[in-house]
N, C-alpha and C positions, 0 to 999 in steps of 0.2 A: 677490639675497642667497642663499649657500649655505645649504640646509637642511640638510644628510650632518655628517656626526659629523667631526675631522679624527684624523689616526692615532694620536694618542695616547689620543684618549676610544675609539676601537676596541681600541685597545690593554686601555686599563685595563675594558672590558668582559667580555674575551675572559682577564684575569686571573680578576677577578671570578668568572666565574661558573664556570670550572675552580676556581679555592678554596672556594665555595661548594657547588661536586659534591662536591670530596673532604673537608671540614669539615664541612658542616652538610646531609648529609641529612636527610629525613624522619624516620627514626629517633631522629638526634637533637635533631631539633626536638620529637618525642614527648616525651624524655626531658628536656628544658626543661618542657614544659610543666607536668610533677611536680616541677620542684625549682622551691623561692621563689623562690632567687638568680634563677631564670630564665636565665643563662650560666652559664659554667665558666670558672677564672683561665683556663686555657690559652688556650682560643676567645677572650679575650676581647683573651691577649698577642699574640695571632696579626693581630686585628685593627690593636693596635696596631705589630707589625711590620710592616704593609705599608703604614703612614702612613695609614690611613684612620680612623682616630680625629682625626686635627688635618689630614684632607682639605683643608678649606675654612680653614684658619688660617693668619695669618702666620706667616712660617718661623722672623719672631724671636721666636716663642710655640711653637719647638717644631714646628708644621706642613709643610703642602705648600703653602698659599699656593694652589689651583687657586679654580678658579669655580666657581660653581652649576649650571652644565649640566653640568659635572664631576661633580659631587653628583648632581645629578639618575640619571644615568649609572648610577652607585656605587648606588643607589638603590634602580631598577630590579633589577637583580639581585638587589638585595636581597630584593623581593619576591617573587622568581619562587621565593627559596629560604622562603620563610615566616620567613626571621631571627628569632630570639628573639635577647630579652636585650636591655638598655637602653640602647643603642647610638645610638635614636634622644632619648632621651629627655637623653642626655648631651651628647651632639654639637650635635641641632640644638634644643634648647633652654633647659636649662641652661649650653653653653657658648656658643650663641649669646648669651645674654641678657648674662654677661661682657660677651662680643665686645662688642657693639655698647654696651651703659652703663658698662664697669667701667673703674678708674682702669688704668691703666697697671701698678699694680704687683698687681693683680688677678689682670689680663692676664696677669702673666706668671708667676704661683704657679700661677692653676690649667688657662692654657690649655694649658700647660707638662705642668703633672701631665697633663690629660685627652689631649693628646698620645700622651706616651709609655704611657699605661693604667696609671698609676698613679691616681688618682682620677674615680669619677662625680659629678655635676654633675644636678640637675632642675629643673622649673620649678613651683612651685606656686600656680597662677596661678586655677583654676575654686573656686568654694564652692559649697552649698549649694541658692544661685539657679540655677544651671545657664546663668547669661549667659556669656558669652564676647568680652564690652564693656565697657568701663572700667566701668561703672556697676553690673557684677557683683563688684567689686573692694570691697569692705567690711569686708574682715579691718583690726582699727585694731592702729598704730603709735602707742605715746604717747613722747614725747621726756621722759626720767628719768635722774638723774645721769650725763648725758652721756653715754647712749648711747639706745635706743629697747626700747620694751617691745611685745612683739606678742602678741595675745589675737585668738582667732578658730580658724577651719576653714577648709579645704582639703578638698575631693574630686577624685576620678580623675587624682589626680597618678601621673604616672608613677615609676616603678621607687623611691619614694623610701624603700622597707625597705632599696635598696641602695646608696642615692648617700652622697657622703661630706659633702655641701655640700645643701643645697637656695636659689635664687634663688625667695625670698616675694615676692609681690604684696603690699602691704597701703597702707591709704591714713592717711595725715600727714595730710588736712587737705579737711575738707568743704568744695567749693568751689563756684560756678553749675555751671559744667561738671564732667560726673565725670570728664574727661579731668586734668583738672588735681588735685592730691593724692594721687596714685598714686607712690608710689615700690618701688623696690628693694629687699631685704636678703639677702645671702648667710648662713645660718644655718646652721653647723654641726650635722652629725648627731647629737650626742653632746650638745646646747643642754639644760638644765634646763627641764624642761618642755615640749619637744617629745614630743610620742606621734605614732608612727607605723602603724597598721593595714593589711592586705594584706587586701584587695578582692576577692570571688568575680567570678569575669569571664567571659561567653563565650569570648573570644577570652584563650585559658589559656598561648597564646604573646607576651604582652604585659600585666607586671603595673599594677596601680591600685592606689592606695592611697587611704586619708583620713588626712590630717595633722593633728590640734589641737594646736594652741599656745596654752599655758596661761600667762601671764603671763612669756613666753619671752622673756630677758634678752640684748639685741646690742650690739659700741660701734658708736661711731661711726663708725669705719671699717669697719663692716659695710654701710654705705648703697652700691649699685652707683649709679653716677649723681647726677647734682641731685637734693636734696628735693621730691618733688612732682611733679619732670619724667620719672618714671616710663614713660608709657604713650607716651610716641612711639617710643623703641628697644622698649619690650616690646611692640609691635603691629606694628613690622617683625620682630620673630625673629616672634610667631604665623604672620605673611603668608608669611615663608621659610618656617620647617615646616610650612606647608601647602603648601605646591608638592615641597617635599620628600617629605611624604607621597604627594600625590599620584602620586609620578615613582614610589614604590613601590606605590602600587595600579595602577597601570599595567603594571607589573612581574608582579606576581598573575595581573592578566588575561590575559596573553597567554600565562603559563602554564597557567591552564585551558584557553584554546584549544588550545595546544597539542597537553594533553592528550585534550583532546575530540576534536579531528580525526584523533588519531590511533586512539583506541580506533572511531570510525567508520569506519577500513578497515577492523578486523578482526575486530569484532564481526557475528555472521551472523544475519541474523532473513528465514527465507519462501527461502532461497539465496543470496543476496546482502548482501553490506557493506550496514548501514544508511546510511554515506553516501551511496546512493548513490538513496535516494529522494530524493523535494523537501522534502518537510516537514522532514528533516534538515537536507540544502544552506541552505535559507529561513534555519533559525534559527541555522548557525554560518556564513553570511552576514551575520547582523547582530549577530551575536558581533567579527567581524572588523571590521564598521563599527563599534563602540563603541568596540574596543581603539586601531585608528589616530586616530578621535578626539579619545581620552583622550588617545593621544601629544600628537597636535600643540598640543593649547591646553596639557599640561602643560608642554610644551619651549617655548612660548612663554610661559611664566610665568616658567618658568627663566633664558630671555636677558631677563627683564625684570627679572629681581633684579640680573644680571650685569652691565647697562647701566646700572642704578639710575633707571630711567626713571620718569617722574613717574604711568604707568599700572600699574605695578609693583600698588599693591593690587587695582584691580581686574582686571588680570591674575589676581593668585592665589585669589578668589572667584572668577571664571567658569571655574576649573580646577576647585578645589574640589566644585562644584556638577554640573560634568559628571562628574568624573569619579567620584564620592558614588556617583552613584547607578550608572555603568556599569559599575564594580567588580561591584554586587550583583546588579545583573541578567547578567551574565556569566557569574556564581559559580553563581546561581539556573539559567540556562538548560546551564552544562556540569553540573549532578546531574541534571536532566533528560532531558538526552539519554544520560548513561551510565544512565538506567535505576537499576533492582534498587542496583545494584553500586553507586551513587554514593553511597547512603545510611547505607551502612558506616563502622564507625569505621577499618575496616581499609585502605579507599581515602582516597589523602592530599585529595579531593575538601574533608572541611569543616572541613580546618586553612585553606584559603583560602576559603571560603563567613561563616566566624568571622573570619577576621581585614578579610574585608570590610565587614563589618556593625560589628566594633568601629571601623575606620578612617571609615569613614561619620559616623559622631557624632562623631569628635575634631578640633576647629578650627571645629565648627560643619556642619550637615549639609549637605544640597541648597536646601530651602527657606531656610533661617538668610544660606546666601552669595547665594542670585537673590535678597533683598530686600534684603543688600550690597548686590548689581551696581546696582540700582535707583538708591538711595539715590547711589553712587558716580557714578553720569552722569544724577543729579537728573532722574531721573521722579518 
């Protein structure tokens, strides 16, 4: 088996790194932290021009038609830059949900718009119960007047305040199995009774919202996929988004390692660079092991998604469990090895540490995924 990247993937990595160095320096990231939208229209359009908004969507819908390993390469570079904005929510959550469960007309309309930069879509899944499994979906959808009425609250919804539409997970029936009776609905941002509130977060580069639906009425054509059969495609979306998030975390961890090793070469203490001291060397070596292991397990999971192997859900949880811990540990070690300067607002390390903490709990933390791994292998 060839474990390397092909020429096209290496070109994608080089192009993306140069793009983010020019278009997304830390000054831009810090500016977007204070911007409620989290991204500028100009930057969003440039992502569309690169073809990255439709990277994994079929060419028939304006996409590029590449695979998940290609996406992981791009996400890794986005993680290096701590890229702000609704790329993740639009492409990996709302867009993937439509691709996995939507009708041909829904795909043609929304995936084409997303690929061209004309629309942003997100996924409203989690609720105040803070569960990531099917039992966590309690928001009610009742059939009424030829359509549906949705009532309930969704929490920690990525970029809902800037989305043109939300894919909302709701319960249309109370079945014996919580995985039955979950349906997906495409709700426009201007639907009557839909309220969106921006939440304060530790990681200001990624915007989260509280979404309240007060008897929101939608037509029958708002149903995404089959009624009551929404959990199966939704679970695939969450697994794939988790793998993509792991790739982003790998990029951030690698950047921290690069910054730290460079600093260890130039920071002089007691007449020589701190990198010459055994304690610093050992800590940097531990960081390298964490980063390399994280990349290995992430790209294995991305391969499993591409090949649609039966163990793809297991690979996704294995990756999320390991990388969640690894990114946080690498970020903390990077700050420690930088010493006092690592704690200052002026240094960029805190941007990565905050992203690490936010990403750690997105789609479930390491404890949640270790338990899921145990269940998937029947322990």
